[in-house]
N, C-alpha and C positions, 0 to 999 in steps of 0.2 A: 501474789506479791507478799503475802504474809505467811507462807507455809505451803506444804504440799498436800495437806488434807483440808478440804472445804466442806463445811456442813451446810445444810439447806434450810431455808425458812421462807415462808411466803411473803413477798413484798407487796406493797400496795398495788392493786391491779391497775394497769395502764390501759389495757384493752379489755373488752368483754369476753374473757375466757375463763374457763373453770380452773381453779387453783387446786394444787395437791392438798391432801389431808396432812395436817401437821402432827408429828409424834415427838414427844420429849424423849431424848436419849442422853445418858450420862456416859462419858468416856474419859479415859486418862490422857492428859496432855503429856506426850513423851518428853517434852523439854523440861517441864516443871514437876511432873509426877502428880499434879493435882487433878482432881475430878473436875471435869468441865461439862456443864449441862448445855445441850444444844437442841435445836429443833430440826428434825429430819422430815422431808416431804415424801409422802407415798402417793404415787400418781392416781388420779381419778379420771373418770371418763371426760374427755375434752381437754385434759391437761396437755399443753404442748411438751413433747419429749425432746431429748437431745437429738435423737435420730430424725425426728420430724423437722426440727428447725435447722439441722446441720447444713443442708445445701444452701439455704438462704443466708444463714449466718456466715458460712464460709465465703460466700460471694461478698458479703460486707467486709470481711477480713481482707480479701484479695483487693478490693477496690480502695479501701481506706489505706492499707499499707502502701499500695502503689502511689496513691495521691500524696502521701507524706514521705515517700522515698525510703521506706523501710521494707525489708524483705518479707513478703507474705509468709514464707516458710518459717521465718523466725517468730513472727507473731503467732502463727498457728501452733508452733512448738510451745510457746509461753502459755497460750490458752489451754492446751492439753494438760500441762503440768499444773496450772493454777486451778482450773475448775472442770476440766474434761468437757468443756462446752456446756456447762450447766449455767444458764442465765440467772438462776435464782440462788446460786451458791453464796454462802456467808461463812467466813472462817471464824474460829473462836476469838480472833482479835478484832473482828468487825469488818474485814475486807469483803467487798461485795461484787457480785456479778461475774461475768465471763472472765474478765481480766483481773478480778479481785482487787478493785480499787479501794483504798482506805478513803473514808469520807473527806479528809483534808486534801488528799491527792485529787479526788474527783472534783472538788470545788476549784482547786488550783488550775485544772485543765478544762473548766467550763462544763462539767457533767452535772446535770441537775437530777437525773434519775439513773442510778447505777444499774438498775435492773432492766433498763431499756438496752437491748443488745447494741443498737447503733451508737448510742451515746457512750456506752461502756467501752466499746471497741475504739471509738474515736479518741476518748480520753486516754485509754491505755496505750494506744499507738503513739499518741503525742508525747506521752511521758517516756516511752521507750526511745523515741527519736531524740528527745531532750537528753536522755542519759547517754545515747550513742555519741552525740555531739560533745557532751561534757567529758567523757572518758576516752573517746576515740578508740574504743575496743568493745566489740560485741560481748565478750566474756565478762568484762567489768560492768557493762551496761546491764546485763542480766543479773549479775550479783547485786547491783544497786537496786534493781527492780524488786528484789526480795528483801534485802537487808537495809536499804536506804542509802542515799547519796553520802551522808556523813560517815557511815561505816566504811565504805569503799575508800573515801578520801583519807580517812584516818589510817588505814592499813596500807594504802597504796596498791592494794591487790584484793583478791577475793577474801572477804573477812573470814577468819578461822572459826566460823560458827558451823556446827555440824549441819544444821538445817540449810544454810546458804550453800555450803559446799555440795551437799546432795542435790539441792535445787539446780545449781549451775550445771552439774554433771547430767542431770536428767534432761534439762532443756537442751544442753549441748548435744547429747546423744540423739534426741529426736530431730534436732535441726540438721545434724550430719546425715542421718538416715534419709531425711526428706530431700536434702540436696543431691544425695546419691541416686535416689529414686527418680528425681526430676531429670538428672543427667542421663539415666538409662532410658527414660521415656521420651527424651527430646528427639525430634525428627533429625535424621542424618543431614549433615550440611551438604548442599549441592556442590558438586565438583565444578570448578570453573571451566567453562567451555574454552577449548583451545581456539585461540584466534587464528583464523585462516589468513595466510599471507595474501596480500593484495597485489595482484599483478600490476606491474608498472604499465601505465598507459603509453602507447607510442605517440610521441609528440613530433610534429613537423615544424621545422625551423624555416621561417620565410624571411627573406631579406630583400631590401631594395634600396636604391640610391635615389635621393630626391634631386630636384633641379639644381640645388645649390651644392650638390656633391656630397651630402651627408648620408652615411649608411644607417639604415633603420632595420632592426632585427626583431621579429616576434615569433611566438610559438602557437600552434593550434593542436 
């Protein structure tokens, strides 16, 4: 939500798992040209990896997105661009976790621990849903997820920030590819069975005259 590159740093441990080794790294911020010091994690034995947690996390994404009526494919695309499914990701601006929630956004959507995958996904999808309802356009919702609601409202379109333009393009590309892949893998629709004509039943007409001379007719 705050850029395409996320740095990693060890959060407070929620479960009893081994955390990665922290290494200080200095890099150049491409937007400002300034040096930014960040902490990068090097995996150690017992550290949960993206590949290890991916099936479980993807199941969380699927369930949470469907419950909130947001496309799981869109959420998946956002997470790929935001953190590449790194639950410990921290951007130079302070966005945290899988969906790179800023602390204020996390509080706004009830997230107490942004490094907890379930909470992070829940908060991120709720925010994305809010943006979809606000702008009625997935492209603008994605732009606002990166640049903020005020920026999209100000320009009435994707803000002309290089980072945001690139971000929207990357998410859009992944989302489009995911939808095409889903369409290719979808089971073929069953052909409607031709209805067989029903033969008319032969009905017998029975009539009789009662004692008062009235005619009665019935079928069998």
